[in-house]
N, C-alpha and C positions, 0 to 999 in steps of 0.2 A: 504494500500500500504506500503510495506516495503522499506525503503531507507537505504542504507549503504554507508559508505565512508571509505577510507583508513586512518589509523592513524599511528603514529610511531611504534605502537606495534601490528598492524594488521588491521582487519576490525571491525568497530563499527556499531551497528544498531541504527537508529534514532527512537525514540519513536513517537507515534502518536501526542503527544502534541508538541514535537520538530518540527515535520513535519508541523503541523498546524501553529506554530509560524514562520517557514521559509516561508510558503506561504503568511501569513499575512504581513510579513515584505516586501516581494517582491512586493505584490500587492500595498501596501501603497507607496513604493518608486517609483513604476512605475507611479502612479498618480502624485506624487511630481515632478518626472522628466518631465512629460508631461506639468505640470504647469510652470516649469522653462523654458522649451523650447518655450512655448507660451508667455513668458515674464511676467507671472503673479507672479513670485517670482524670487528672485536673487539666485545666486549660494551660497551665504552665508546663506540665509534662507534654501536652500536645505540641506546644511551641518548641520544646526541646527536640521532640521527634521530628518536627518539621525542619528544623535547622540541620539535624543530622542527615535526613534523607535528601534535602536540597543539595547538601555537599556531596553526597554519594551519587545521586542520579543526575544532578545538574539539569533539571527540567527547563527547557527553553520557553515553552508557552507560559508556565507559571512565573518564570522570571520576567518575561515581557509584561504580563498582566500586573505583577507586583510593581514593576517600574512605572507603568502607566498610572497606577492608583496611589503611588507614593509610599509603598510598603518599605518599612525599615527593618532590617534584620533584628531579630530579638523582640519585635513588637507583637508577634503572633499571639502570645498568651493574653494580651490585653485587647485584641480586636474582637470581632463578632463571634468568635468561637466560645466566648464566656457566656454561658446560658443563664447565669444568675440575673434576676431582675427583669 
């Protein structure tokens, strides 16, 4: 499957390895989010897992989305994943 996205200089093609890393990151974080929603982990722990797996998988689409939204590393625990209130 070919995956492409827009960049500042045009359209870029995602390699098979990048696509696999993207899928692995999203699958891992989906499980982590489910555990957090069930109360098995805190938002802070979720943020730590997010940091670890961003470093491991280097997801391109997540990084682009974070960059566009003003995401700052380490701020995940305090964003909308905290379900209290």
